[in-house]
N, C-alpha and C positions, 0 to 999 in steps of 0.2 A: 509687406514683410521682406526683410532682407534675407540673403541666402544663409546667413549663419544663425538667424533667430528662428529655430524650429522647435516644435513641441517634442518632448522626449516621451514616448509612449509609456503607459502605466506598466506594461509587462517588463520593458527594459529597466524602468525605474525600480521596479520590485527586485530585479536581479542585482542592481547596484546596491540597494538597501541590504540585501542578503550578504553581498560581499563585504559590506561594512561591518555587519554583525560578526562575520567570521574573523575579520581582521581584529575586531575588539576582543574576541574570545581567545585569539591566539596571537598575542602581540609579538612582533618580530618576524612573523611569517608573512612574506610578501609585502613588508612595510615599504620597501623601496619601489614597489610597482606603481605606475601611474593609475589614477582613477579611471573608471570605465568611460565616464562622460567625455574626458578630454580627447582621447583618440577619435571618438565619434564626431565630436565638434570639428576636429581637424579634417576628417575625410569629407564631411558635409561642405566645408569651405573649399577644399581642393577640387571636389567634383562639380562645384557650382550647383549643388542640389537646391531645388526649390519645390514647394508644394503648389506653386502657381498653376502649373499644368502637369500632366503626367511626366515625370523625369525620364528622359529618353536617352538610351545609349545606342549610338549607331556603330555597328561593327561589320565591316565589309572590306573588300578589296576590288580594285578595277585594274585588271592586268593588261587589257588590250590597248589602252591609251590613257592620256591624262584626263583628270576630271574636267568637265566643261565648266565654264563660268557659272552656268545655271546650277550645276551639281554642287559646286563649292558654296554657292549662295544657299542652297537647300540645306546642306550639312550645317553651315554656320547658323542658320536660322532655327533649326530644329533641335540641336543638341550641343551641350557644352562638354560632353564626354564621348569621344570618338576613338575607336580602335581601328587602325588600318591593317588589313590582313597581310599574310605572306604573299609575295609576288605582286603586291600593289605597285603599279607604275613600272613594273620591270621591263615591259616592252619599250616604251619611249625613253626610259632613263637608264636601262642597262643593269639595274640592281634594285632589290627591294629597299635597301637603305636610301638610295637616291630618290626612288619613287615616293616613299613615305615622306622624306624630307621636303620635297617639292610641294606635295599636297598640304603638309603641315604649315608651311610658310603661307600658303594662299588662304587656308582656313583661318589661321590666327590673325592674318591681316584684316579679315572681315569681322572676326570676333576675338578680340585680344584675350579674353578670359577663358577661351576654349582650351580643353585639355585633350590633345591628340596623342594617343598612345602608340608606341612602336611595338610591332609584333615580333617576338622571337620564341620559337618553340624550345622547350627545355629538354625534350626527350625524343625528338624526331629531327633529323638533319634535312629539313626541307631545302631544296636548292633555291637559287635565285638571289643569294646574298653575296656581295663582293667579299665579305669577311672570310668566306670559305677558302679563299686563296691562301690563308695562313693556318687553316685547320690541319691538325696532324693526324695521320691514320691511326696512331696508337691510342687515340682518344675514343675510338669506336668500340662500342660494347660487343663483347664476344661471349659465347656460351662455353661450358667446360671443354668442349671438343675443339674450340678455337674458331667456330663458325660465327660469322657476323650476325648479331641479333637485329632483326628488321621489323619495322612496322608492317601491318598487313599489305600496305601498298608496295612493299619492297624497299622502301627507303630505310637506310641504316639508322640505328639509334646511337647516340653518343653515350659515353660512360662518365657520368658526373662524379664518380668516386675518384677520378683523377684531379688532383689540385690544379694542375696546369690547365686542364679544360675549364674548370670553374673560373679561373682567372681570365682566360680567353673569352669565355661567354659573357661574363660581366663587363669586360672591356668593350665588347661589341655594342652592348646596350649603352654604356657610358659614352662611347664615341658617337653614336647616333644622336645623343642629346647635345653634344657639343656642336654638331653640324646643323641642327634645326631646332625650332622652338617647340620641342616636344614636352609633354606634360607627364610622361611616365611610360610604363611598359606593360603590355599584356603578355603574360607567360602562359603558354599552352601545354597541355598533355600531362600535367602532374598526376592525374588519376591513373594513367597508364603505367606509371612506375609504382604506384601504391597498390595496384590490383594484384591479387594472388598469382595471376598467370606469370608474372615476371620471375618469381621464385622457382616456378616449374621450369623455366627456360635456363636460368643462370645459377640456380641454387640459392638457398635461403640466406647464406652469409653474404653473397655478392649482392642480392637484392636489397638487403639491409644497408650495405655500403652505398649503393646507388641512391637510396632514399636519403640517407644521411648527407651524401654529397649534394643532392638537390636542395636540401634544407640549408646547408652552408652557402650554396651558390646564390640563393635568394637573399640571405642575410648580407653576403658580400656585395651583391648588386645594390641593396639598400644603402650600404655605406658609401658606395661610389656615386649614387644618384642624390643622396641627401634627403632630408625630410620633406622637401617641398615638391616632390614628384610622387606620382601614384604608382604602386605596384598592384596590378589586378591579375589574378590567376584563375585558371580553369582547372578544377573547380569542385563543386559539390554535386552529389547525385543521391537523392533521398537521404538516408542516414549514412551513406558511405562517404569516406574521405573527410569527415568533419575534423580530423586532427589538423587539417590545414588551417583551421581557424586559429590555431595556437602557434603557427610557425612565425618566427621572427621576420619582420620586414614586410609582411603582406598587409595591404590596406583593404582590399576587396576581393571577392570571389564570385565567379560566374556559376549559376545553375543553368547549364547549357541546354538540357534536354527536358525542360518542364512539360509534362503531359504528353511526351512523345518518346520515341526510341526506347520502347519497352519500360518506360517509367510513367505509364499512364494509368496505373491503378489508383483508386481513391487513397489508399494508404501511402503510396509513393508521393502523390501530389501533396497530401497533408504534411508529410515529412519535409518536403521541399519548402513549403510555406512556413513551417516551424523554424527552418534554418534562417529565415530573415530576422526573426527576433533573437535567435541565438547569436547570430553574427553581430547585431547591434549591441547586445549586452557585452560583447568582447571588443567593442570599439571599431567594428569593421562594417563595410557595406556589401550589398549583394546586387549583382546584375542578374535578373531573371529573364532568360531567353524563352519567349513564347513562339509557338509554331501554329500554322493554319490547318493542321491535319494532313499536310503533305510536305515533302522536302525535296531538295535537288537530286537526291539519289533515286527518286522514283522516276524511272525512265519513261513510263507511260504518261505520267502527269506532265513531265517536262516537254512532251510533244504537243501539248495543248498551247493555244495562243497565249501570249503574255497577258493580254487584256483579260482573258478568262481566269488565269491564275490570280491576277490582282483582284478581280471581282470576288473570287472565293476568299482570298486573304482578308479583304475588307469585311466581308460577311461574317467571317469566323473569328474576328479579333476579340469579340466581347468576352468569351470565356477566359482565355489566358490573361487578358488585361484585368478583368474583374478579380481573378485569383491574385494577381500582383497587388492590386489595391487592397485586398483583404489583408495581405501580409506585409505591405510596405512599411519600412522604418526609415528614419532620417538617413539620407545618403543612398538609399536603394534606387536602382534604375531599371526600367523596362526596355527590353530589346525584342524586336519582332520582325520576322521575315521567314522565307522558306529556304534560305541558304546564306552564303557568305560572299557573294559577288554583287556588283552593282546591278545585275539583272534579276536578283532574287527578292525584290520587293522592299529592300532596305531604304532605297532612295525614292519612295513613293509616299504620298500623304494619306493619312487615315484620319477621318473627321474627329474620332474620339481623342486623338492625341493633340488636337488643336483647342479643345474646350478648356475653359477655366476649371480648376479642380478645387484649390484651397486646402488648408490643412485638415487632417482628420479630427473628429470630435472625440475620439477615443480609440481604444483597440477594437478589433473585430470581436463579435459575440458569436461563439460557436455553440451549436446544438448538434451533437454527433458530427456528421460530415457536411453540415450546412452552416454557413456563416453569413453574417451581415455586418456592414460597417458604414458609418456616416462620415461624409466629408462636407466641407462648407458648401460645395456646389454639386454634390453627387451622393446618391444612395446606392450601395453596392450589395448584391446578394449572390452567393454561389452555392451550388450543390455539387460536391465532388462525386457523389455516387451516380448522379444522372448526367454529369457534365453540362448542367444548365446554369446559366448566369444571367444577371440583369444589372444594368447600370442606368439609373434614372438621373439624368443631368438636370440641373436647374440654374 
């Protein structure tokens, strides 16, 4: 099966059919809008999606040195959709832009169809970028008392309601793509602007202006990158922030905290899995980030030997992977590790991710919080209430 010939699940087809009925009933409303199927086919093609094996997104950064040849080979072999994090390569290359550019060239040289995504945060001014030499202080977000609004780490937040900042930010992304064979951008922290806490800090009117600015900034970035590059954003969290599915220019969204970080209730996990079908019906794809029951912020766990952490991660992959397979739609990708650097399990092999999968034989069948789904080479069952799962490979 080639990468663009993928089955369109019944649930998504049903939503397309419903949209057609609405269009017929109300002629002229939305008549100029593209069909749902066309954008989804586009992101399937751009992401290199295939049902052959579990579609894998690698999302990490290596700050202390260059990727080794073995690491480049691993990345190119395992994924066609790679996001390189903030501060990637900043030590040997002097800036995040240069570090990402160097790794992108090496990965794409091994796998020409790979899409390497540039990382730039939309609402936190993380250091390490050469572009900050031209950043202007008046673009920094301030509260009504004139105090700088900061991320909990102490890092200042920018103010996307400034048109000049939006122009600068989108130019940084566009310039990175002129310097390296990049396939798009990963835009982080949008939920931090959409959350109610921002209005408490800066006032309701200013918060609305910030969100409107972010929305325009992404649309502007899309215009500068063109249609053949991916814009992947972070993201969705249970039923929260689903408005991002309707923002102009966005191709895909990450569900970053699946089954973890206080979103581990059965209802929360079910909502996240429902978002995969909702996104597909809107012509977008989802990256679902799974966790092994611990993360890099757990100081006690991080004192354990790397080999022990990896063994635990391999042992615990079944539940998040099975959940992904239950909800997976064309274009969706699975991401798995306990953090975001090269030492957090992202550059390790997991046997389940090497097995042939094949296309699904239909949508998942749900009975309460239990679901089953059949693939050409696997049978999947999950119980969200007990966090039990099984994948029978064949």
